[in-house]
N, C-alpha and C positions, 0 to 999 in steps of 0.2 A: 089170795089173788090181788086184792087191792094194794097191799104193800108192794107186790112185785111190779105192778103197773106204775106206781109212784116212783119206785127205784129206777125203772127203765127210763122214764121220762126225765128224771133228774140227771141221770148219767148222760143222756143225749144232750140236754141243755149244757151240761158241763163241757162235753166234747166240742159242741159247736162254739162255745166261748173260748176254749183253750186250744182247740185243734189237736190233731193226733201228734204224738211224739214219736219221732223216728230215731232209730239207733245210729243213723249216720252222723258224721261230724258236721258241725256248722261251717258253712262256706262264707267267708268274709270277702267283701268286695275289694277293699284297698290292696290286700296282697295279690289279688288277681290282676289288678291294674298295674302294679309294679312288675309282676311276672310278664305281662303282655308287653310292657315297654322294653323289657330286657331281651325277650325271646321272639317276639313276633317277626316273621321273615319280611313282611312288607315294611315294617319300621326299620329293620336292619338294612334293607336295600336302600331305602331313602337316606339313611345316615351315610352309607358308603357313597351315594351320589353326591351328597354334600361335601364329604371329605375329598372326593375326586375334584370337585369344582374349586376347592381351596387350593389344590395343587396346581391349578391352571393360572392362578394369579401371577406368580413370579415368571411363568413362561410368557405371559402376555406382555410383561414389561421388559423382556430381554431383547437384545439385538439378534438379528438373524446370524446364523453361523458364518464366520468368515470363510473365504475360499483360499486354499493354498494350491500353488501350482509350480510345475517345473517346465521351463521352456528351453528348447535347443534351436537356436536360429542358424540359418545358412549352413545346414548339414550337407557336406558334399556327397555325391553319389547316392547310395541307398540310404533311406531314412533310418536304417538300423545301424549305420556306421557312426554312432554318436561319439565315439572316441576321437573322430577326426574333426569334430566341431571345436572351434577355438574357445579358449577359456572364457573370453568376454561374452561369447554368445550362449554361454550356459547360465541360465537365470532361474532365480527362485522368487516367486511373487506371493504377496498377501493382499487380498482384496476384502473390503468390508463396505456394506451398505449401511448408511446412517440415516434413519428417517428424520424428517424435518422436526423442528423443535415442538414438543408437546404431544406428538403422536403416541409415543410409547407410554407416556403418563396417562393419556386418555384410554388407551387399550387396557392398562392395568386397572383403571377405575371401572371400566366396563366389566372386566373379569371379576372384580370384587363385588360389584352389584349382582352379577349373575350368581356368584356364590351365596350372596344373601338371599336370592330368590330360591336357590336350592335348600337353604336353611329353612325358609318359610314352608317349602313343600315337605321337608322333613317334619317340622312341627305340625303341619296340617295332617300328615299321615298319622302322627301320634294321637292327635285329637280324634281322628276318624276311628282308629282302632279302639281307643278308650271308650268312645261312644258305642261302638259295636259290642264291646265286652259288657258294658252296662246294660244295653238293650237285651242281650242274651241272658244276663244275670236276672233281670226283671221278668223275662219270659219264664225262666226256670222257677223263680219264686211263685209266679202265678200258677204254674203247673202244679206245684206242691200244694198250694192252698186249695185249688180245685179238687185235687185228690183227697186232701184231708176232709173237706166238707162233704164230698160224695161218700167217703168211707163212713163218716159220722151218720149220714143219712141212711146208708145201707145198714149199718148196725141197728139203727132205730127201727127200720122197716123189718128186719129179720126178727127182732124181738116182738114187734107189734103183731106180725102175722101169726105168731104162736098164740097171742092173746085173742086175736080175731077168730082163730079156729075154735078156741074154747067157747067164745061167745056164739059162734055159728052153731055149735052143737046144742046149745040151749035155746037157739032161735032168736037171739037178740040182734043179729046182723044177717044180711043176705050173703049168698055165695058170691055174688057179683063184687062185693066189697073186697073179698079175699083175692079175687082175680085181679082187681085194680092194684092191690098192694104188691102182688107177685109181679105184675107187669112193670110197676115202678122199680121194683128191686132188680129185675132183669135189665132194665135200661141203665140203672146205676152201675151194675156190674160191667156192662159193655163200655160205659163212659170211663170207668176206672182203668180198664184194659187199654183203651185208646189213649188215655192220658199218660200211661206209663210208656207206651210206644213213642208218643210225642216227646216225652222227657228224654229218651235215649237220643233222639235226633238233636234236641237242644244241647244236651251235654256234649255230643260230638262236635257241634259247632263251636262251643266254648273251648274245648280242648284244642281244636285246630287254630283258633285265635291265639292260644297260649303256646302253640307249637309243641303240644304234648301228643302222645299217642291218642288216637281217636277214641279208644275204649278205656282211657284212664279214669279211675273213680273220681266222682265229683260229690261234694257234700251238699247240704241243704242250705240254700240262701235265706237270709233274713233281712228285713227292712225295718228301720226305725219309723215310728209313727209320729215323731215330733218333727215337724217340717215348717218352721216359720220362714216366710218369704215376704219381704217387704221392700225389695229393691224397686226404685222408681225407674221409669223408662229412660230418663235423661242419663242416669248413671250407667245403665246398661248400654246405651248408645256410645257413651265415652269408652267403656271397656272394649266394645267391639272395634271402634276406630283405632284404639291403641294396640290391640292384641290379636285381632283376627288374622290368622296367617294369610288367607286368600287376599284380604285387603292390603296387607303388607306386601305381598307379592306383586300386586298391581301397582302399588306405589313405587316399588323398586323398578318395575318395568318403565315407569315414567322417567325415573332417574337414569336408567340405562339408555333410553332413547335420547335423552338430553345430551349425554356424553357422545352417543353415536352421531348426533347432529353436529356437534363441535368437531368430531373427528372427520366427518364428511367435508366440512368446510376447509379443514386443513389439507384435504387431498389436492387442493389447488396449488399448494406449496410444493416445491421440488424436494426430492430426497437427494442425499449426497452419496456418491460412490467414491471411495478412496482406495488407492492401491500403492504398494511399494514393491519395487522390483530390484533385487540385488544381483549384479552381474559377477561373473567369475567365481562361481560358488565352488569350483573344484581346484582353485589355485592355492587354497589355504590362507589367503589374505582377503580382506574386504575390498572388493572392487568398487566401481562406480555404481551409483544408485539412480534408479528411475522412479519418479513420483508421479502419481496420477490422481487427478481430481475431476470428477464429472458430476453433472446434475441431471436428474430426470426432469423432463419438460412435459407438463400436462397439455400437450398440444391439441388433444381431442376433447378438451374440457366441455364443449357444447353437447357432446353425446355421452360423456362418461361422468366426469366430476359433477357437472351441473345436475344430472339426474340422480347421482348419489345423494346430493343434498335434498332434492325433492323427495326421494324415498325416505330419508331420515326424518324429514318434517312430517310426512304422512304417518310414519310409524309412531312418532311422538304424539300426534293428535289422536291416533287410534288408541294409544295407551291411556291417554287422559280421559277419553270418552268411556273406555272399558272400566276405568277406575270408578267413574261416576255411576255407571250402571251397576257395578258390583256393590258400591256403597248403598245405593237405593235398595237393592235386593237384601243386603245385610240388615239395614234398618227395618225393612218390612218384616223380615224373618224374626228379628229380635222382638218386635211388637207382637207378632202372631204367637210366638212361643211363650212370651211372658203372660199373654192373655190366657193361653191354654193351661199354664201352670196355676193361675189364679182360679180358673174354672174348676180344675181338678181339686183344688183346695176346698172350694165350695161344696163339691160333691162329697168329698170325704167327711166334711163337717155335717152335712145333711144325713148321710148314712149313719155316722157314728153317734151323733147327738140326738137324732130324731127317729129315723126309720127303724134302726135295729132295736132300740129300747121299746118302740111301739109294737114291733112284731113279737118280741120276747114276752111282752105283756099279754099279747093276744094268745100266744101259745099257753101261757099260764092259765088264762081264762078258759081256753078250750080244754086243757087238762083237767081243771076243776070240774067243768061241766061233764066231761066224759066219765070221770070217776064217780060223780054223783048219779050217773045214769041218765042225765038229761042231754048230754052232748052227743055228737056224731063223730065216729072214728075218722070219717073222711074229712071232716072239718079240721080235726087235729092234724091229719096228714097234710092237708093243704096249708095250714099255718106253718107246719114244720118245713115244707117245701119253700114257702115264702121266706122263711128265715134263712134257709140255705142260699136262695137267690139273692137276698138282700146282702148277705155277707160276701157273696161272690162279687156283687156290684161294688161293695165297699173296697175289696182288695183290688178289683179292676181299676177303680178310681185312684187307689194308692199307687198302683203300677203306672197308671197314666200320668200321675204327677211326677214320678221319678223319671219316666222316659222323656217327658217334655222338658224337665229340668236338665237332664243330660244333654238333650239337643240344644238347649239354650246355652249351656256352658261351652259346647262345641262352637256355636255360632259366635259367641263373644270371644272365644279363644283363650279362656282362662277359667280357673276354678272360681266359682262365685261364692263368696262368704255369705251365708244366710243371716 
């Protein structure tokens, strides 16, 4: 009996340290991120919006379509007796509106900046989906770890209850202790069932992000426990200012409204309308030509063009204020997330280097006392439960570190080299 108890406790400690091994394939994060970038529908939609915006740039710089026309003047009698119109009164005309100097160039620049804004939105969507995939991946990792630890605890309880029943028959423990062990075992069974159901929901979410079938098989995630992080805030601030898509979009909005302001000022300048009319188009020879040149006159500038400029100025000032507000939010978020990453690091080190070794030592002491007949089985179970909880807290801190680090990378807009 003594050897059996020692074997059970040693097996339990080994399981708690190593975790359960599953037959499923290891699920690596980097291939998932690549798959999401290639297949996620939201990313693909953002990419197509960007490509469509690039196609609008040459359109914005182009002249309006010319108008072509046929004119029959002084047609005698019915208007449908065109054959009776003299050859000189049969005319072909071409008319073209030419905007004043600089307008088309400014429209092209505005379209280009708008395309850059769509490119920023495309990049921002990529970062958003990458962050979501990481968060789901870490949730799945935590689910597996909780399941492993609960299964290890359940295995331990199932073996201990057999030993407790033997001890009860010889009067060394009370029946109440067996009831407590069975209640704990029932609770663990229920927790394991719930965790497996939660896992299915998490796997479905991951598959949808990857544009897979919702019930596609998913492997077991793993996380490295080597996580050096020594970036200072100033370098993180610089990364955010240079790479965060939302900040870049707001900066492009400022540039766009500057061009819009210049374009509004040019609305005071007249546009040119030109036309050429060729007479005698049915004679087979080139007849006389009529040339036309006209200018648009901004006659109602005090109610139209003047307010176009005012609107453009207000839009520019709004974009500048929005950029400053976004910059402040980004800097605050960078600092908050960097702090959370370092706090998670401290928690990990505390659990790994202090609490887990102490609890393992406590279990060893309880085990020795119990085997010598001086200890209490409930004390052994309490220490085993404490080890489970401490290891869960350790993995929770590990997941917290990775989640906050993923949010930090999304905030700065680029992968952070540790």
